[in-house]
C-alpha positions as CSV (number, residue, x, y, z in Angstrom):
1,M,79.0,102.5,97.5
2,I,80.6,104.7,95.0
3,L,83.4,106.7,96.1
4,Y,84.3,110.0,94.3
5,P,88.0,111.9,94.8
6,K,87.9,115.3,96.8
7,L,91.2,116.0,95.9
8,Y,93.2,115.6,92.8
9,L,97.0,115.9,93.1
10,K,100.0,115.6,90.3
11,S,102.3,113.8,92.0
12,V,101.9,111.3,95.0
13,T,104.4,113.5,96.6
14,Q,102.2,116.3,97.1
15,I,100.3,114.3,99.5
16,T,101.3,116.0,102.7
17,I,101.1,114.9,106.8
18,E,99.1,117.9,106.9
19,I,96.5,116.4,104.4
20,L,96.5,112.8,105.9
21,K,96.0,114.6,109.5
22,K,93.6,116.7,108.5
23,N,91.5,113.6,107.2
24,N,92.4,111.4,109.5
25,I,94.1,108.9,107.4
26,K,96.7,106.7,108.9
27,A,97.7,104.5,105.9
28,L,98.5,104.7,102.5
29,I,97.8,101.8,100.0
30,L,99.9,102.6,96.4
31,D,99.8,101.6,93.2
32,V,103.2,101.1,91.6
33,D,102.6,101.8,88.1
34,N,102.6,105.7,87.2
35,T,102.7,106.2,90.9
36,L,105.9,105.2,92.7
37,I,107.7,104.8,88.7
38,D,107.1,105.7,85.3
39,Y,106.7,103.8,82.6
40,C,110.6,102.8,82.2
41,R,110.5,101.6,85.8
42,N,112.2,104.7,87.1
43,M,111.3,106.3,90.4
44,P,111.3,110.0,90.2
45,D,112.9,112.0,92.2
46,G,111.7,113.0,95.9
47,I,109.2,109.4,96.2
48,K,111.7,108.1,98.9
49,K,112.0,110.9,100.5
50,W,108.5,111.7,100.9
51,C,108.0,108.1,102.0
52,E,110.8,108.4,104.8
53,E,109.3,111.8,106.2
54,L,105.6,110.4,106.3
55,K,106.9,107.2,108.2
56,K,108.4,109.4,110.9
57,S,105.1,110.7,111.1
58,G,103.7,107.6,111.8
59,I,101.9,106.9,108.3
60,K,101.7,103.2,107.2
61,F,102.1,102.1,104.1
62,C,101.4,99.4,101.4
63,V,101.9,98.8,97.8
64,L,99.2,97.0,96.2
65,S,99.5,96.6,92.2
66,N,98.2,94.5,89.3
67,S,101.2,93.8,87.7
68,N,102.2,90.2,87.6
69,K,105.8,91.2,87.8
70,K,106.6,90.3,91.2
71,D,110.3,91.7,90.8
72,K,109.0,95.2,89.8
73,V,106.6,95.5,92.7
74,E,109.1,94.1,95.1
75,N,111.9,96.3,93.9
76,V,110.0,99.6,94.6
77,A,108.6,98.0,97.7
78,K,112.0,97.2,99.1
79,I,113.5,100.6,97.8
80,L,110.8,102.4,100.2
81,D,111.0,99.3,103.1
82,I,107.2,98.9,102.9
83,P,105.0,95.4,102.5
84,Y,103.4,95.0,99.0
85,I,101.0,92.9,97.0
86,Y,101.7,92.3,93.8
87,F,99.1,90.6,90.9
88,A,96.3,92.1,93.1
89,K,93.4,91.7,90.3
90,K,92.1,94.8,91.6
91,P,88.9,95.8,91.4
92,F,87.8,92.3,91.9
93,K,83.9,92.2,91.7
94,K,83.6,88.7,92.8
95,R,84.8,87.4,96.2
96,I,88.1,86.1,95.7
């Protein structure tokens, strides 16, 4: 099965509760690099507030990163208070 995006946004913070409800989405799996932090490991303004607001609306989160730098992924997940998996090796064509 090949999946194609139906929506393109400039920032993760543009994902609203209305978009999620309209599409019956109850959880988000997020990447770290260039999604939750930039190249210099800075979290853009608004990410934490965005995550907190969606959690209040019942949205679940998980960070899934290919990064093998546990400290980087763990720090982002701790700031946002969400679970994480690092060094995920996605997409992986073979069964793990």
